[in-house]
BAGUDO-483968 format. One record per residue (C-alpha): residue in one letter; x, y, z. Coordinates in nm, 3 decimals. Each point is the difference from the previous one (the first is absolute). Example, Ala and Ser with C-alpha at 12.3 -4.5 7.8 and 13.67 -1.06 7.14 Angstrom:
% BAGUDO-483968
A,1.230,-0.450,0.780
S,0.137,0.344,-0.066
% end
This chain:
% BAGUDO-483968
X,-3.987,-2.846,4.354
X,-0.187,-0.188,0.256
X,-0.086,-0.267,-0.247
X,0.192,-0.260,-0.104
X,-0.192,-0.230,-0.306
X,0.138,-0.346,-0.051
X,-0.120,-0.046,-0.323
X,0.113,0.098,-0.361
X,-0.147,0.286,-0.148
X,-0.009,0.087,-0.393
X,-0.046,0.373,-0.139
X,-0.158,0.001,-0.408
X,0.069,0.384,-0.131
X,0.056,0.100,-0.293
X,0.185,0.332,0.157
X,0.295,-0.026,0.123
X,-0.007,0.282,0.233
X,-0.306,-0.156,0.135
X,0.194,-0.311,0.055
X,0.309,0.141,0.149
X,-0.164,0.201,0.242
X,-0.238,-0.347,0.121
X,0.351,-0.185,0.021
X,0.116,0.225,0.221
X,-0.285,0.041,0.203
X,-0.059,-0.383,0.029
X,0.302,-0.126,0.012
X,0.009,-0.026,0.404
X,-0.292,-0.187,-0.005
X,-0.035,-0.315,-0.243
X,0.245,-0.299,0.089
X,0.018,0.041,-0.410
X,-0.119,0.280,-0.230
X,-0.002,-0.062,-0.413
X,-0.078,0.296,-0.231
X,-0.090,-0.007,-0.390
X,-0.159,0.245,-0.266
X,-0.233,-0.228,-0.158
X,-0.280,-0.263,0.013
X,0.226,-0.241,-0.201
X,0.300,0.024,0.271
X,-0.251,-0.030,0.288
X,-0.096,-0.311,-0.123
X,0.323,-0.158,-0.091
X,0.124,0.111,0.338
X,-0.338,-0.154,0.194
X,0.045,-0.355,-0.190
X,0.367,0.027,0.150
X,-0.069,0.057,0.326
X,-0.387,0.146,0.091
X,0.017,0.320,0.198
X,-0.249,0.046,0.335
X,-0.132,0.335,-0.088
X,0.048,0.181,-0.354
X,-0.022,0.393,-0.024
X,-0.169,-0.008,-0.343
X,-0.029,0.294,-0.226
X,-0.319,-0.015,-0.203
X,0.167,0.252,-0.274
X,0.257,-0.223,-0.213
X,0.149,-0.049,-0.312
X,-0.150,-0.316,-0.183
X,-0.220,-0.176,0.226
X,-0.145,0.223,0.250
X,-0.039,-0.040,0.380
X,-0.323,-0.110,-0.026
X,0.036,-0.288,-0.214
X,0.286,-0.074,0.193
X,-0.163,0.016,0.339
X,-0.224,-0.286,-0.115
X,0.228,-0.237,-0.140
X,0.183,0.048,0.345
X,-0.326,-0.046,0.182
X,-0.030,-0.343,-0.203
X,0.350,-0.164,0.021
X,0.073,0.137,0.320
X,-0.249,0.023,0.227
X,0.162,-0.009,0.310
X,0.218,0.361,-0.043
X,-0.186,0.326,0.037
X,-0.031,0.283,-0.298
X,0.033,0.429,0.121
X,-0.070,0.156,-0.257
X,0.160,0.313,-0.124
X,-0.089,0.314,-0.229
X,-0.029,0.345,-0.084
X,-0.194,0.007,-0.278
X,-0.236,-0.258,0.092
X,-0.403,0.030,-0.075
X,-0.267,-0.104,0.260
X,-0.075,-0.259,-0.207
X,0.364,-0.151,-0.020
X,-0.018,0.011,0.386
X,-0.322,-0.197,0.034
X,0.097,-0.269,-0.228
X,0.335,-0.028,0.146
X,-0.206,-0.048,0.335
X,-0.193,-0.206,-0.183
X,0.272,-0.242,-0.093
X,0.096,-0.031,0.352
X,0.267,0.306,0.061
X,0.098,0.001,0.399
X,0.018,0.435,-0.091
X,0.008,0.243,-0.235
X,0.217,0.328,0.086
X,0.025,0.303,-0.195
X,0.299,0.211,-0.138
X,0.212,0.183,0.104
X,0.037,-0.301,0.313
X,-0.049,0.062,0.330
X,0.295,-0.158,0.178
X,-0.205,-0.094,0.308
X,-0.294,-0.097,-0.156
X,0.241,-0.252,-0.213
X,0.149,-0.134,0.253
X,-0.340,-0.113,0.218
X,-0.129,-0.091,-0.262
X,0.321,-0.272,-0.066
X,-0.003,-0.096,0.343
X,-0.396,-0.061,0.026
X,0.051,-0.205,-0.323
X,0.320,-0.181,0.112
X,-0.185,-0.066,0.311
X,-0.303,-0.163,-0.192
X,0.214,-0.252,-0.179
X,0.177,-0.102,0.293
X,-0.330,-0.050,0.190
X,-0.116,-0.175,-0.310
X,0.316,-0.191,-0.019
X,-0.028,-0.111,0.359
X,-0.375,-0.129,-0.042
X,0.092,-0.175,-0.290
X,0.254,-0.167,0.162
X,-0.221,-0.071,0.333
X,-0.273,-0.141,-0.227
X,0.245,-0.262,-0.161
X,0.128,-0.094,0.328
X,-0.357,-0.056,0.106
X,-0.095,-0.190,-0.256
X,0.361,-0.247,0.033
X,-0.145,-0.057,0.336
X,-0.313,-0.136,-0.127
X,0.152,-0.200,-0.283
X,-0.119,-0.339,-0.061
X,0.394,-0.235,-0.017
X,0.012,-0.330,-0.114
X,0.046,-0.164,-0.297
X,-0.117,-0.363,0.114
X,-0.282,-0.204,-0.179
X,-0.201,0.089,0.264
X,0.050,0.372,-0.053
X,-0.011,0.015,-0.333
X,-0.365,-0.118,0.028
X,-0.099,0.253,0.209
X,0.164,0.277,-0.202
X,-0.168,-0.093,-0.310
X,-0.343,0.011,0.193
X,0.085,0.328,0.117
X,0.058,0.127,-0.370
X,-0.316,-0.136,-0.097
X,-0.201,0.093,0.225
X,0.118,0.366,0.113
X,-0.100,0.205,-0.322
X,-0.380,-0.106,0.073
X,-0.221,0.116,0.233
X,-0.094,-0.407,0.151
X,0.037,-0.002,0.361
X,0.257,-0.232,0.157
X,0.053,-0.217,0.311
X,0.335,-0.027,0.085
X,0.060,-0.336,0.251
X,0.301,-0.110,0.155
X,0.189,-0.068,0.329
X,0.106,0.320,0.190
X,0.284,0.161,-0.117
X,0.025,-0.221,-0.341
X,-0.041,0.370,-0.157
X,-0.419,0.059,-0.065
X,0.057,0.340,0.023
X,0.249,0.034,-0.236
X,-0.213,-0.191,-0.268
X,-0.268,0.265,0.101
X,0.267,0.286,-0.084
X,0.081,-0.159,-0.321
X,-0.369,0.001,-0.080
X,-0.019,0.373,0.036
X,0.344,0.119,-0.123
X,-0.095,-0.194,-0.346
X,-0.359,0.131,0.011
X,-0.182,0.271,-0.209
X,-0.020,0.142,0.360
X,0.355,0.005,0.096
X,-0.022,0.421,-0.008
X,-0.251,-0.048,0.316
X,0.051,-0.076,0.320
X,0.053,-0.337,0.151
X,-0.148,-0.063,0.338
X,0.064,-0.279,0.219
X,-0.244,-0.083,0.284
X,0.080,-0.272,0.233
X,-0.287,-0.151,0.129
X,0.133,-0.213,0.280
X,0.174,0.279,0.157
X,-0.371,0.198,0.009
X,-0.229,-0.083,0.319
X,-0.331,-0.132,-0.141
X,-0.147,0.350,0.130
X,0.191,0.203,-0.183
X,0.024,-0.173,-0.325
X,-0.307,0.143,-0.186
X,0.075,0.363,0.103
X,0.370,-0.042,-0.108
X,-0.046,-0.151,-0.354
X,-0.380,0.256,-0.032
X,0.100,0.271,0.220
X,-0.251,0.193,0.174
X,-0.157,0.332,0.098
X,0.060,0.262,0.284
X,-0.219,-0.163,0.292
X,-0.034,-0.344,-0.148
X,0.099,-0.149,0.329
X,0.237,0.098,0.317
X,0.300,0.141,-0.065
X,-0.091,0.073,-0.384
X,0.072,0.394,0.038
X,0.067,0.069,-0.358
X,-0.115,-0.128,-0.385
X,0.216,-0.312,-0.109
X,0.057,-0.122,-0.347
X,0.011,-0.406,-0.016
X,0.253,-0.211,-0.146
X,-0.214,-0.064,-0.254
X,-0.018,0.401,-0.100
X,0.387,0.005,0.037
X,-0.004,-0.242,-0.284
X,-0.192,0.186,-0.210
X,0.129,-0.052,-0.373
X,0.278,-0.248,0.113
X,0.025,-0.345,0.171
X,-0.126,-0.111,0.322
X,0.184,-0.276,0.153
X,-0.185,-0.221,0.313
X,0.249,-0.232,0.145
X,-0.114,-0.260,0.236
X,-0.372,0.037,-0.085
X,-0.064,-0.315,0.090
X,0.032,0.145,0.378
X,-0.277,0.262,-0.077
X,-0.361,0.003,0.166
X,-0.315,-0.103,-0.144
X,-0.133,0.359,0.020
X,0.275,0.136,-0.163
X,0.016,-0.266,-0.287
X,-0.352,0.105,-0.079
X,0.100,0.381,-0.068
X,0.271,-0.109,-0.188
X,-0.201,-0.209,-0.220
X,-0.254,0.296,-0.032
X,0.348,0.218,-0.157
X,0.103,-0.270,-0.214
X,-0.354,-0.032,-0.176
X,-0.141,0.380,-0.002
X,0.326,0.227,0.049
X,-0.158,0.193,0.240
X,0.013,-0.027,0.359
X,-0.080,0.188,0.331
X,0.172,0.193,0.321
X,-0.089,-0.135,0.310
X,-0.259,0.220,0.141
X,-0.048,0.145,-0.377
X,-0.338,-0.026,-0.139
X,0.162,0.043,-0.368
X,0.209,-0.194,-0.252
X,0.298,0.079,-0.166
X,0.166,-0.122,-0.339
X,0.291,-0.168,0.020
X,0.212,-0.147,-0.274
X,0.238,-0.271,0.135
X,0.198,-0.331,-0.099
X,-0.024,-0.215,0.294
X,0.279,-0.270,0.065
X,-0.018,-0.220,0.263
X,0.176,-0.269,0.205
X,-0.002,-0.243,0.247
X,0.225,-0.261,0.177
X,-0.351,-0.184,0.056
X,-0.200,-0.290,-0.146
X,-0.315,0.234,-0.142
X,-0.160,-0.285,-0.131
X,0.027,-0.182,0.373
X,-0.126,0.333,0.113
X,-0.329,0.009,-0.215
X,-0.061,-0.335,0.125
X,0.075,0.099,0.354
X,-0.259,0.275,-0.063
X,0.278,0.286,0.117
X,0.038,0.127,-0.357
X,-0.291,0.118,-0.231
X,0.048,-0.251,-0.306
X,-0.137,0.317,-0.280
X,0.276,0.214,0.158
X,0.236,-0.282,-0.061
X,-0.105,-0.067,-0.375
X,0.014,0.421,-0.088
X,0.333,-0.021,0.149
X,0.150,-0.358,-0.126
X,-0.049,0.112,-0.370
X,0.385,-0.051,-0.097
X,0.188,-0.241,0.279
X,0.345,0.017,0.064
X,0.218,-0.160,0.242
X,0.331,0.087,0.107
X,0.224,-0.317,0.081
X,0.155,-0.009,0.327
X,0.369,0.035,-0.002
X,0.095,-0.372,0.033
X,-0.191,-0.085,-0.352
X,0.292,0.276,-0.154
X,0.314,-0.045,0.211
X,0.181,0.067,-0.370
X,-0.080,0.365,0.073
X,0.164,0.051,0.313
X,0.282,0.082,-0.159
X,-0.147,0.270,-0.195
X,-0.171,0.112,0.289
X,0.255,0.006,0.324
X,0.266,0.171,-0.283
X,-0.269,0.282,-0.032
X,-0.113,0.027,0.355
X,0.421,0.004,0.063
X,0.015,0.289,-0.217
X,-0.307,0.218,0.159
X,0.119,-0.028,0.361
X,0.339,0.051,-0.098
X,-0.086,0.337,-0.117
X,-0.278,0.069,0.238
X,0.288,-0.040,0.268
X,0.309,0.172,-0.196
X,0.179,-0.304,-0.066
X,0.181,-0.088,-0.271
X,-0.141,-0.291,-0.191
X,0.069,-0.333,0.144
X,0.081,-0.286,-0.198
X,-0.184,-0.376,0.109
X,0.164,-0.304,0.040
X,-0.105,-0.289,-0.172
X,-0.070,-0.215,0.302
X,-0.217,0.262,0.107
X,-0.270,-0.027,-0.219
X,0.020,-0.373,-0.024
X,-0.095,0.029,0.356
X,-0.298,0.231,-0.083
X,-0.091,-0.242,-0.259
X,0.004,-0.329,0.244
X,-0.252,0.190,0.215
X,-0.390,-0.027,0.057
X,-0.080,0.405,0.014
X,-0.291,0.003,0.164
X,-0.035,0.366,-0.015
X,0.047,-0.010,-0.373
X,0.168,0.323,-0.161
X,-0.022,0.220,0.320
X,0.157,-0.231,0.211
X,0.266,-0.035,-0.231
X,0.019,0.405,-0.045
X,0.064,-0.038,0.404
X,0.267,-0.242,-0.012
X,0.187,0.221,-0.292
X,-0.032,0.323,0.203
X,0.147,-0.235,0.331
X,0.292,-0.068,-0.221
X,0.074,0.275,-0.156
X,0.012,0.214,0.330
X,0.220,-0.275,0.186
X,0.242,-0.107,-0.264
X,0.328,0.134,-0.104
X,0.095,0.077,-0.366
X,-0.122,-0.332,-0.083
X,-0.349,-0.182,0.063
X,0.151,-0.362,0.143
X,-0.173,-0.327,0.049
X,0.091,0.098,0.341
X,-0.235,0.292,-0.013
X,-0.316,-0.222,-0.022
X,-0.206,0.007,0.258
X,0.023,-0.328,0.205
X,-0.344,-0.129,-0.095
X,0.051,0.035,-0.369
X,0.287,-0.256,0.018
X,-0.252,-0.272,0.001
X,-0.022,-0.250,-0.313
X,-0.364,-0.022,-0.109
X,0.060,-0.234,-0.265
X,0.219,-0.197,0.262
X,-0.288,-0.098,0.261
X,-0.104,-0.310,0.068
X,-0.344,0.038,-0.226
X,-0.097,-0.365,0.176
X,-0.206,0.113,0.190
X,-0.230,0.173,-0.205
X,-0.098,-0.329,-0.149
X,-0.333,0.005,-0.110
X,-0.054,0.332,0.048
X,-0.136,0.251,-0.302
X,0.211,0.289,-0.059
X,-0.194,0.250,0.201
X,-0.011,-0.218,0.316
X,0.379,0.020,-0.020
X,0.058,0.370,-0.100
X,-0.228,0.051,0.309
X,0.152,-0.246,0.214
X,0.399,0.193,-0.116
X,-0.203,0.312,0.028
X,-0.100,-0.046,0.389
X,0.322,-0.155,0.089
X,0.155,0.293,-0.122
X,-0.169,0.254,0.145
X,-0.074,-0.159,0.313
X,0.386,0.013,0.064
X,0.021,0.355,-0.098
X,-0.234,0.096,0.285
X,0.143,-0.232,0.230
X,0.358,0.216,-0.057
X,-0.154,0.355,0.020
X,-0.242,-0.131,0.304
X,-0.299,0.017,-0.178
X,0.054,0.366,-0.083
X,-0.260,0.040,-0.303
X,0.179,0.328,-0.105
X,0.365,-0.120,0.010
X,-0.049,-0.338,-0.144
X,-0.259,0.140,-0.281
X,0.302,0.227,-0.103
X,0.241,-0.281,0.002
X,-0.223,-0.181,-0.246
X,-0.073,0.260,-0.186
X,-0.347,0.008,0.011
X,-0.296,0.237,0.184
X,-0.098,-0.002,0.309
X,-0.365,-0.087,-0.141
X,0.162,-0.258,-0.156
X,0.161,-0.205,0.257
X,-0.298,0.015,0.216
X,-0.170,-0.222,-0.306
X,0.216,-0.208,-0.028
X,0.019,-0.070,0.394
X,-0.377,-0.051,-0.072
X,0.020,-0.177,-0.272
X,0.288,-0.249,0.073
X,-0.154,-0.043,0.395
X,0.334,0.111,0.151
X,-0.055,0.054,0.367
X,0.314,0.117,0.220
X,0.077,-0.308,0.237
X,-0.038,0.076,0.365
% end
């Protein structure tokens, strides 16, 4: 035999000779193999330790195989069932297929057919299990973590808005978790089975944003050699997340507004329209009200998007969540790098909680990855990067007298970003990486804070 199955098999047949023959044929295939002669005994064995694949006779004394199949599919949907029979009618086979049987084999059983069917069945079970594990892992990456008052407020807002069709405008600084909020809204919505499509409006050049969002026809412009669907179409039946929507051009804003109003869009270069069913979530780290006043953002689109506002607090306003976040990140990076789980010494968390975190959660994640890779068996205070050692609460606050909170925040942020830019020779890519923010956001910060390189 060239097939070694790792799962558990269960044979259910009232004929001892059939069970004995199958035991001999399949003994070298499965990691564990059991057999029984009745449906009632099969249920008992399944409740003790569920089998991955069940070979089930249709004709059984007492409860028959068809009735047992229905119970198996209901209680153990991840297990697969192969029906076997020598006296089944066509109606029995149809009913078994309707109830979810993987295959129906006739007696006398063909040895090669049985082995092939079991192999295919087990591969399906294994693949489904891997997909489920991957899904769980992906969901874990996008899980919102925190027990602070600020995070409890955000989570409560998400729970309220997610099941509705209301549009949500998510605000907050770069790296504060706006995408996590959007994914949580989608995951808890009625559209959870549909696609979640993210578009970073700041990363797409203004001249390409329309074709990216709405798609285009072949020949619509130079280089359009094939017809292409836009992100709105790809998100049909699900959720479209427009990240950094404040950076979208006014022309694209007008077209987005039309889709929100009518549910219709047109490919670039097309005359007809396409109907789409999409829930739009938007996010920005800009002050859209000010953008409306400045004429860089449409007021009507702002009100269309801002049905339910959700604000992501910066990490400095939820420092009590740092132990939870750091512990989760350490677990993730240890697993990702094949390390044994590393303990975090209390002194590490104290240092992390005294830091201002201008890059928010993204910066914390980057710092944690560095500590996991560079530390020994335990993560100690010596593994904390040097720039984390400053005591935010112990700084000289007298120089801030008479300043608003926003001005204080800008002043500290300006000072810190300038120091990092100088440290890395104004290398934008490297500085953004160390700050835990996107390059586009660093460029915005430099302009916003009026930072200039020293001569």
